[in-house]
Each structure stands twice: as C-alpha cells, then as structure tokens.
C-alpha positions in Angstrom: 0.0 0.0 0.0 1.3 3.5 -0.8 2.0 5.4 2.4 -0.2 8.4 2.9 0.8 11.7 4.2 0.0 11.9 8.0 -1.8 15.2 7.8 -3.0 17.3 4.9 -5.9 19.7 4.6 -7.9 19.7 1.3 -10.9 22.0 0.9 -13.3 22.5 -2.0 -15.1 25.6 -3.1 -17.8 26.4 -2.1 -17.5 24.4 1.1 -20.6 22.2 1.6 -22.0 22.1 5.2 -22.4 18.9 7.2 -21.0 15.4 6.5 -20.6 13.7 3.1 -19.0 10.3 3.2 -18.4 7.3 1.0 -17.0 4.8 3.4 -15.4 1.7 2.0 -13.4 -0.5 4.4 -12.2 -4.0 4.0 -11.3 -6.0 7.1 -10.6 -9.6 6.2 -13.6 -11.1 4.5 -15.9 -8.2 5.6 -16.5 -5.2 3.4 -18.2 -2.1 4.5 -19.6 -0.1 1.5 -21.7 2.8 2.7 -22.6 6.2 1.5 -23.9 8.5 4.2 -24.5 12.1 4.8 -25.9 14.4 7.5 -26.9 18.0 7.6 -26.0 20.5 10.3 -28.3 19.9 13.3 -29.6 16.6 11.9 -29.6 13.5 14.2 -29.1 10.2 12.3 -29.5 6.8 13.9 -27.5 3.9 12.5 -29.3 0.5 13.1 -28.4 -3.0 12.1 -27.8 -6.5 13.4 -24.5 -7.6 15.0 -21.7 -7.6 12.3 -23.5 -5.2 10.0 -20.7 -2.7 10.2 -22.2 0.0 12.5 -19.1 0.4 14.7 -16.8 0.1 11.8 -18.6 3.0 10.2 -18.2 5.2 13.3 -14.5 4.2 13.7 -13.8 5.2 10.1 -15.5 8.6 10.6 -13.6 9.2 13.8 -10.3 8.4 12.1 -9.7 5.3 14.2 -9.8 3.1 11.1 -8.5 4.3 7.7 -10.6 3.9 4.5 -9.7 1.3 1.9 -11.4 3.4 -0.6 -13.8 6.3 -0.7 -13.8 9.8 0.8 -14.9 11.5 4.0 -15.6 15.2 3.9 -16.8 17.3 6.9 -17.7 21.0 6.4 -15.7 21.2 3.2 -12.5 19.6 4.7 -11.4 16.2 3.5 -10.7 13.9 6.4 -9.8 10.7 4.5 -9.3 10.1 0.8 -6.9 7.2 -0.1 -6.8 8.1 -3.8 -5.5 11.6 -2.9 -3.3 10.3 -0.1 -5.1 12.4 2.5 -5.7 11.2 6.0 -6.3 13.3 9.1 -5.5 11.6 12.4 -8.2 11.5 15.0 -6.7 14.3 17.1 -6.8 16.6 14.0 -10.5 15.9 13.2 -13.2 18.1 14.7 -15.1 15.0 15.7 -16.5 14.3 19.2 -17.0 10.7 20.2 -19.1 9.2 23.1 -18.2 5.6 23.5 -20.5 2.9 24.8 -18.6 2.5 28.1 -17.9 6.3 28.2 -14.2 5.8 28.8 -13.9 8.4 31.5 -10.5 8.6 33.2 -11.3 7.1 36.6 -8.6 9.0 38.6 -9.4 12.4 37.1 -12.0 14.6 38.5 -15.0 15.2 36.3 -13.9 18.8 35.4 -10.5 17.5 34.3 -12.1 14.7 32.2 -14.2 17.3 30.3 -11.2 19.6 30.0 -9.0 16.9 28.6 -10.1 17.3 25.0 -9.4 21.0 24.7 -6.1 20.6 26.6 -5.0 17.9 24.2 -5.6 20.3 21.3 -3.4 23.0 22.8 -6.0 25.1 24.7 -4.4 26.6 27.9 -5.3 25.0 31.2 -7.4 27.8 32.5 -9.4 28.2 29.3 -9.9 24.4 29.1 -11.4 24.3 32.6 -13.6 27.3 31.9 -14.9 25.5 28.7 -15.4 22.3 30.8 -17.5 24.3 33.4 -19.6 25.7 30.6 -20.5 22.3 29.2 -21.1 20.8 32.7 -23.5 23.6 33.4 -25.2 23.1 30.0 -25.8 19.5 30.8 -26.9 20.2 34.4 -24.0 18.3 36.1 -21.9 21.3 37.2 -22.2 20.1 40.9 -20.3 16.9 39.9 -17.2 18.9 38.8 -15.0 17.7 41.7 -16.2 14.1 41.8 -14.5 11.2 40.1 -16.2 8.8 37.6 -16.5 5.8 40.0 -18.7 8.1 42.2 -21.2 8.8 39.4 -24.4 7.0 38.5 -24.9 5.7 35.0 -27.0 8.7 33.9 -24.4 11.1 35.4 -21.5 9.4 33.6 -23.4 9.5 30.3 -23.9 13.3 30.6 -20.3 13.8 31.6 -19.1 11.8 28.6 -21.3 13.9 26.4 -20.0 17.1 27.9 -16.4 15.9 27.3 -17.2 15.3 23.6 -18.9 18.7 23.2 -16.1 20.5 25.0 -13.8 19.8 22.0 -16.2 22.0 20.0 -16.7 19.4 17.3 -18.2 19.8 13.8 -19.5 16.2 14.0 -20.8 14.2 17.0 -20.6 10.4 17.1 -22.3 8.3 19.7 -21.7 4.5 20.0 -24.7 2.9 21.8 -25.0 6.0 24.1 -27.6 4.5 26.4 -26.6 0.8 26.4 -24.7 1.0 29.7 -27.8 2.3 31.5 -30.4 0.1 33.3 -33.9 0.2 31.8 -35.2 2.7 34.3 -32.4 5.1 33.9 -32.4 4.8 30.1 -36.0 5.9 29.9 -35.3 9.0 32.0 -32.1 9.9 30.0 -33.6 9.4 26.5 -35.6 12.6 26.7 -32.7 14.6 28.2 -30.3 13.3 25.5 -32.7 14.3 22.7 -32.9 17.9 24.1 -29.1 18.1 24.4 -28.5 16.8 20.9 -31.1 19.3 19.5 -28.9 22.1 20.8 -25.8 20.8 18.9 -25.3 22.8 15.7 -23.5 20.1 13.8 -24.6 16.7 12.5 -25.0 13.8 15.0 -24.6 10.0 14.1 -25.4 7.5 16.8 -25.3 3.7 16.7 -28.0 1.7 18.5 -29.5 -1.7 18.6 -32.7 -0.3 20.1 -35.4 0.6 17.5 -37.4 2.6 20.1 -34.3 4.7 20.9 -33.8 5.4 17.2 -37.5 6.3 16.7 -37.4 8.7 19.8 -34.1 10.4 19.1 -33.4 10.4 15.3 -34.6 12.7 12.5 -33.5 10.0 10.1 -32.7 6.3 10.4 -30.1 4.4 8.3 -30.3 0.6 8.4 -27.2 -1.5 7.7 -27.1 -5.2 6.8 -23.9 -7.1 5.8 -22.0 -3.8 5.3 -24.6 -2.2 3.0 -27.4 0.4 3.5 -30.6 -1.5 3.0 -33.0 1.3 3.9 -32.9 4.9 5.1 -35.6 7.5 5.8 -37.6 9.2 8.5 -38.7 7.1 11.5 -42.3 7.2 10.1 -41.1 5.9 6.7 -39.1 3.1 8.2 -42.0 2.1 10.4 -44.7 2.2 7.7 -42.6 0.8 4.8 -39.9 -1.6 6.0 -37.7 -2.8 3.2 -36.4 -6.1 4.6 -37.5 -8.8 7.1 -34.9 -7.5 9.6 -36.3 -4.0 9.5 -39.9 -5.3 9.8 -39.0 -7.3 12.9 -37.1 -4.3 14.2 -40.1 -2.1 14.1 -42.6 -4.9 15.0 -44.7 -5.4 11.9 -45.6 -8.3 9.6 -43.9 -8.0 6.2 -45.0 -10.0 3.1 -43.5 -10.1 -0.4 -45.5 -10.9 -3.5 -46.8 -9.8 -6.8 -49.5 -7.1 -7.0 -52.2 -6.9 -9.6 -55.8 -5.5 -9.7 -55.8 -4.5 -6.0 -54.5 -7.8 -4.7 -51.1 -9.2 -3.8 -50.3 -12.9 -4.4 -47.9 -13.7 -1.6 -44.7 -15.6 -2.3 -45.2 -17.7 0.9 -48.8 -18.5 0.1 -52.1 -16.6 0.4 -53.6 -13.5 -1.1 -54.0 -10.0 0.5 -56.5 -7.5 -0.8 -54.9 -4.1 -0.7 -57.5 -1.8 -2.3 -54.8 -0.1 -4.5 -55.6 -1.1 -8.1 -52.7 0.9 -9.5 -49.9 -1.0 -7.7 -48.5 -3.7 -10.0 -45.5 -6.0 -10.1 -43.3 -6.9 -7.2 -44.6 -5.5 -3.9 -44.3 -5.5 -0.2 -47.1 -5.5 2.3 -46.6 -4.2 5.9 -49.2 -5.0 8.5 -49.2 -4.0 12.2 -49.9 -6.8 14.7 -52.5 -4.6 16.4 -54.4 -4.2 13.1 -55.3 -7.9 13.0 -58.3 -9.2 14.9 -58.6 -12.8 16.1 -61.8 -14.9 16.0 -62.6 -18.4 17.1 -65.1 -18.8 14.2 -65.1 -17.4 10.7 -66.3 -13.7 10.9 -68.7 -13.9 8.0 -70.3 -10.5 8.8 -67.0 -8.6 9.2 -66.3 -5.6 7.1 -62.6 -6.7 6.8 -61.7 -7.6 3.2 -59.0 -10.0 4.4 -60.1 -13.1 6.3 -58.0 -16.3 6.6 -57.6 -19.3 8.9 -54.6 -20.0 11.1 -53.3 -21.9 14.1 -51.8 -20.4 17.3 -48.2 -21.6 17.6 -47.2 -19.5 20.6 -48.3 -16.8 23.1 -45.9 -14.3 24.7 -46.5 -11.5 27.1 -45.5 -8.0 25.9 -46.3 -5.6 28.8 -50.0 -4.9 28.6 -50.4 -7.1 25.4 -50.2 -10.7 24.5 -48.4 -11.5 21.2 -49.7 -14.5 19.3 -47.6 -16.3 16.7 -50.1 -17.7 14.2 -49.2 -20.0 11.3 -51.3 -19.8 8.1 -51.3 -18.4 4.7 -50.0 -15.9 5.5 -48.5 -16.5 8.9 -48.7 -13.5 11.3 -47.8 -12.1 14.7 -50.9 -10.6 16.3 -51.2 -8.4 19.4 -54.3 -8.8 21.6 -55.2 -7.8 25.1 -55.0 -10.2 28.0 -58.8 -10.0 28.6 -59.3 -10.9 25.0 -57.2 -14.0 25.4 -59.3 -15.0 28.5 -62.6 -14.2 26.8 -61.8 -16.1 23.7 -60.1 -18.9 25.5 -57.1 -18.7 23.2 -54.2 -21.2 23.6 -51.4 -22.9 21.8 -52.5 -25.2 19.0 -55.9 -23.6 18.7 -57.4 -23.0 15.3 -58.5 -19.4 14.7 -59.5 -16.9 12.1 -57.6 -13.7 11.4 -59.1 -10.6 9.8 -57.8 -7.2 8.8 -59.1 -4.3 6.7 -57.4 -3.2 3.5 -57.1 0.3 4.9 -55.0 -1.0 7.8 -52.1 -2.2 5.8 -49.4 -0.6 3.7 -48.6 -1.9 0.2 -45.7 -0.4 -1.8 -43.2 -1.4 -4.6 -40.5 -3.8 -3.5 -37.1 -2.0 -3.5 -34.9 -3.3 -6.3 
C-alpha cells in the first residue's frame, strides 16, 4: 500500500456544510460499503444486526480506522481520501465521540475529564477548565465537577461523557450505543434529556444503536445496515410504515409480506392473497401489517367488514407488557397483538385453530425495492 501523508488539509469551493462520506473499508472477508451524509443539526441513527458494520462506520468517521477506498468530507474539509493520499489523524479531526462505556478517566475529577479534549488540542489549562465548566452547566451536572467517575451514577456518567465530547467544539458528534450501559429505568429517563441536548448541537450527529425505540425517539433519520450495506434509510415514520427487509420489519414490529401485485391484490410468495385496495400497484410489492391491526376470531367472521379473512393456528403466546403477542401459522402467517382480557374471553391457547381478519385500509402496500 502507498504510504499516505499523515496530515493534509484539502478544501473544496464552495465548502458544503455537514457530512458527506463514501465509506469503503475492508477487514478480512468483511467489506463495508456505505454512502452516508448528515446536515448540520440533523440526528441520524444507524441501526443494524451484529456484524452489520455499524461500529466500523463510526470508527472510520472518527479516524480510528482508515478507509480502503472512498472519501470522508466534513464541512468542506477532506478527512480521508486514499486516492488523494489524504488522512487526518483523530486528534486533527473536529469530531467528538461518546463511547458505549464512556471511557472516562477514573482517577481524574469530572472537570478534568471534560477539559482533557481542549487541553490535548493546545488550549491553555485555565481556558480548558472554563470551557469544561460551561458544558457541565449546559448538561446540568456542574455540581459533579470535583467528583471522580467511580462516584457517578450511569446517567451522570453519560452526561459527563457527552460534555467531554462537546467541549472539544466538534463539527460532528458520534455516539456508539450511548444509552446501552444504563439500566432500563435510567435509560427511559435519560432518553428525553439526550434528545434535548442533541437538539442544541449545531453540527450533525450520528449514533449507533440496537434499540429501535431509541432510534424512533431520538433520530430525525434512520439508516439501516445489513452485511456492510445500506438496505434502507428514511424518517422514523417511513421506516415504520414501509420496512424494506425482514430484519427492518422485525425491528419495528410489523408483519412484512412479499409478493406480486395486480388489480388491487397481492399474491404472496409464501402463500395466500391479500386485498390491498390499491388497483394501481402492479409488479413486485411488499405489504406491511401491524400486529395490532389484525383481529382474532374463534369462528369465521362472515359478517366482518374486513376484506382479508383467513384461517390460522396459534403456535405460541408471549407477554409484551399490557399485550399478548400471538404467533399464528397460516397463509399468511402473522404475529398478532391482543389484550390479556381478549385471550381469556376467547379462550385462546397454543395449538388452537382461529380466524384472522384485517381491513385493506389498515395495511401498507408499496413497490419492493430493487
């Protein structure tokens, strides 16, 4: 490999705002091939199964992993471009990172942890501590300034780690599973706070998460990776209503069926037919159906207004908070959410034959992505 210059600044005119990146990284048999961008102030969630390349993407953007090919540009400055032999080391990138385990220095006081970034970039000690105090106040943890990380709760440590990243005055903020280290109770409380803090950050934010609810609550846009590729991206609403793959459908908790559309119906690949009411949709199509939009009956609902009625058999029941989720085999198979009283009233149980019904207006049908 040709050795690249350790540090070089390349700018283009006019300088575009935000992040524009074509990230191509090869690590053994794995290849990450992702194009991603983010506007100033935009919060982008990166979702995907284990091994999809989420952390590899963040490491490349942070400068912890060089590109094999492609280009990373932030605010008009090229950070990595192998073809041009340009590579900015992490300490020369205006990128703030919050790691999953926060990586606070345990023997340093909180204020010195937050001041560490500015100090490492040459800011004088007094100015660095003043900047640290500013961000601790912004994140409502100024009273923790003289404590050390082992004395902090999970939520406090998360806010201190965010303050440390913001104290470097970054142009891009990267968060790797920012709430994963918190218990469920603390996570719920911190989610709203984190969204408010990120909304005040002027630059783009990318955060990796395994939690679809976290992505839906925090992000303006969601990017889904599978096997090193972007399989879908869009607003939380678009991802929920029109999942593009089985993984995305399971992630957002909907039934997804593939088939061929014609004359207001979709002949499903796995068997069965669904009436969609959209006579204009033709060719390969996907149908998304929420579990709560399906009703369960112990006899055929002949007088139902639902245009889709089909038989099935209950394979399993599972508790989901205030709901019971049924796994029902049939043509098509489906997961169905019902209330606990409905299970008792209908006497539903494993191995029972039932009828399922849903209205054409309660499902979403759209062209299958090529």
